[in-house]
N, C-alpha and C positions, 0 to 999 in steps of 0.2 A: 664264278668258276662255272665252267661246263662240262656237265657228262656227256661222252661222247656218246651215242644213239647207236646200241649194239641188236639191230632188228634183228632176229632169226641165229646169233650166234647162238644160244643153245640149243637151238630147237634140229640143227643142222638143216631147213627147208629151203627151198627154191627163193632166194633173196626179188628174184620177180614176182612172186607170190604171196599174199601178206595172210598170216596165219590166221586165222577165223578162231581161231581156243583163244580162251582168256589169260591175260596175261599179268604174271605177277613182277613184278621189280621191287629189290628191294636195295633202298642206299643206307650204305652204314658209314658213320662219319662220325672222326675221331675231333670232339669238340673240346677249345680249348679250354681251360679250367676257370678261369676268369670271364668267359662269355657265354658258359653253361644255362642263364636263365634270358637270355637275347635270343641264342640260339632256341631253347623251345618256346620262345615269343615265336621266333618266327617260321620255325618245325612247322609251329601248330595254323597261323596262317595259310601258307601252301597247302596244306594238308586240307584245310577245309576250300582252301581253290579247288584245289585237285578232283576233289570232291566232287562236285561241279559240276563238271568237265564231261561233256558226253561220250558215254561207253563207262565213265567208271565203276569199276562195283566196290570200290572201299577206299579206305587210307587211312592211318594210324602212325603212330609214334612210339614204338620202342624204347623205355629209358632205362638206363645202363645198371649193373648190377653197384653197388658202395665201392669196388676197389677200381671200377670204371669210368670209361668219360665217352665211349661208343655206344651214337645211340643208333637207332633203324628206323629209317625211315619206308615204310612198306605201303606200296599201292597196289590193285588191279585194276586191270584195262578187263574188256570184253573179246578183244581182238590186239592186230596187232597194228592195224589202221588209228584205233582211237588214244592207244599207244601213242601213237608218230603224232598226234594232232597237239597230245598234253605236254611233249617232249620240244616239240618245234614251237612252243608256243610262249608271246611277249611275257607274258604272265611267269612262268618259269624261269624264262631269264631272270628277271628281274628279282624275283628271289635268292634265287644262286646269285647273283650279282650281290644281296646284301647278305644273304649268308659266307661267304668266299672270307672273309677276315675272322670269322669266327671257327674256322675250321683248320684241325691240322693234318686231317689227312681222311680220305673216303675211298669206296668202294662202292662196287655197282654190280648187283650180279641180276639174273631175269630168268624165268624160266615159264615155260606156255605149260595149259592144261593141266591133265590132275597131277603134272610132278609137280606143281606147284602148292600139294596139297602133304608131297610125300618127301621130299627134294631139301636138303637142309644144306646150306653154302659152308665150304667148311671152313673151319677157325683158322686163323691165322694163329701162327706162331710167333714167339718171340723173334721182331724184326732184326735181334743184330744177330741170330742166324742164315737170314738168306742173305744179312752182310757178309758175313763171314764166307758162306760159301760162293759168294760171288766174287768177294778175294780172291780167294784159292784159285776161282777161275782165272780172272787174268791175270791175277801171277805168272799161272800156269802156261796161254795162251801167248803169252809179251818173251814170255821166257822161252819159247821153243821159237817162236816167230826170230828174236834175237840171236839163237844160236844154230838154225839153220838156215833161215830165207835170209836176213839182214847179211850178214857176210857177204852171200851173191850181190849184192847191190850197192855194196859201198862206195860206187862212183856216182849212183845219184843225188841228187840233191838233197840234204836234208828235209825241205818240205814235204816235196815228193813220197821220202821214205817215212816219213811219218804220218801223213796221209795215206799209205799203203797198209801200215799198222795200223790204224785208229779202223782203215776200211776190216779188214780180216777179224781184228778181235770184235767187235759189236756184229760182224753177219754173224761170226763163228760161236759169239756169244746167246746172239737172240734167236738162232737158227739150228743149234746145233746141239751148243753146249749145255745152257741151261734149261734147255725142256728135257735131255736125261739126266740131271742133276737133281732138276727138282722133281723129277718120279723119283728117282734111284733113294735119294735124301725125304721121299715122303714123311715116312714117317717121324724123324727129328727134326720138320720144317716145322709142322702141324702135328706135335706127338697129342693124345688122347688127355681130356679134361673126365674121362670117366673114372 
């Protein structure tokens, strides 16, 4: 499984100029309960290799609590260039391929400079809440489309109407509706654990 390189996604700097500040990456992986030991072996091995890469400032594995199977691999590099070398390396691809069957879900977070010491990524809430919100959004968009647009396109071939529907739903969902809904329902989607 390959993680996308999200260079400067959090820092907002120009992508043509590398960031010379330290970069911290956290990769959270929910491990299959029957594969935890194998995952821990692979994670320890990948972190040993990452620690030896030029520009690496440290790497560690954070183990889950008693009621969780979410591990966090944390590594720091001196700058974007060093991070890019690691993330593009054959060694990393090799380990990611070996770990792909051990993991159910993963998230990637990246921060630069002093933010890496003070910024904690948001804790995800229960997945069913985001699923419910997404279903409600898709239902609303498709209902409005069926009520107000599709009657005017009755003479279009069915495949073309379905294609238009898919384009409208995906575009509205990804660019307008879900960003607004996730901001509006942020407290419900990620309830505080304090």
